[in-house]
C-alpha positions as CSV (number, residue, x, y, z in Angstrom):
1,M,6.0,-10.0,15.1
2,K,2.2,-8.7,14.8
3,T,4.4,-5.1,13.1
4,L,6.5,-7.4,11.3
5,A,3.4,-8.7,9.7
6,L,1.7,-5.7,9.6
7,I,4.6,-4.3,7.3
8,A,5.1,-6.9,5.5
9,A,1.3,-7.1,4.2
10,L,1.5,-3.2,3.4
11,G,4.3,-3.7,1.4
12,I,3.0,-7.0,-0.7
13,L,0.2,-4.0,-1.4
14,F,2.6,-1.0,-2.2
15,A,4.4,-3.4,-5.3
16,A,0.5,-4.5,-6.3
17,A,0.0,-1.1,-6.3
18,V,3.4,-0.5,-8.9
19,I,3.1,-3.6,-10.9
20,F,-0.1,-2.4,-11.8
21,A,0.2,1.1,-12.2
22,A,3.6,0.0,-14.2
23,R,2.1,-2.3,-16.9
24,S,-1.2,0.8,-17.6
25,W,1.8,3.3,-18.0
26,F,2.9,1.2,-20.1
27,S,0.1,-0.1,-22.3
28,L,-0.3,3.3,-22.6
29,A,2.7,3.3,-25.1
30,G,1.4,4.6,-28.3
31,V,-0.8,7.4,-26.9
32,E,0.7,10.6,-27.3
33,T,0.1,13.0,-24.4
34,S,0.4,17.2,-24.6
35,I,2.2,19.6,-22.9
36,H,-1.2,20.0,-20.6
37,M,-1.2,17.1,-19.7
38,W,1.8,17.1,-18.3
39,I,1.3,20.8,-17.0
40,A,-1.4,19.6,-14.9
41,L,-0.1,17.4,-13.8
42,V,3.0,18.5,-12.2
43,A,0.6,21.5,-11.3
44,G,-1.8,18.9,-9.6
45,A,1.2,16.7,-7.3
46,S,2.8,20.2,-6.5
47,V,-0.5,21.9,-4.9
48,S,-1.1,18.1,-3.1
49,F,2.2,18.7,-1.6
50,L,1.8,21.6,-0.2
51,L,-0.7,21.0,0.7
52,G,0.0,18.3,2.6
53,A,3.2,20.1,3.9
54,G,1.3,23.1,4.9
55,L,-0.9,20.8,6.8
56,M,1.6,18.7,9.3
57,A,3.0,22.4,9.8
58,L,0.1,23.7,10.9
59,S,-0.8,21.0,13.2
60,F,3.4,21.0,14.9
61,H,3.0,24.5,15.6
62,S,-0.2,23.9,16.8
63,H,0.5,20.7,19.5
64,K,4.2,23.1,20.2
65,H,1.7,26.1,20.8
66,G,-0.4,24.4,23.4
67,H,-3.8,24.5,20.9
68,D,-4.7,21.2,21.3
69,D,-4.6,21.7,25.0
70,I,-7.9,20.9,26.3
71,D,-9.0,23.3,29.2
72,V,-10.5,22.2,32.6
73,R,-12.7,25.1,33.9
74,E,-14.2,24.8,37.3
75,G,-16.1,27.4,38.5
C-alpha cells in the first residue's frame, strides 16, 4: 500500500511539472528564439545525458569487478 501511495504521489508531481512546463512554454508564443539557443539546448541536454550514462556505466563496471568491495585486513 505504501508503494502504491508513493507511485501515485510521484505521478501527481510529474503531471504537475509537465503541466507547468507546457503552460510556461505556450505562454512564450510570441517570443523569437535564435538558432544559438537551440544549439545550446541540444548540446546541454546531450552532455547531461552522456555524463549520466557514463557515470552509470562506471558504477556498474566498478561493482562488477569488485572495486566496491570492503577489504578487511587483519594483522
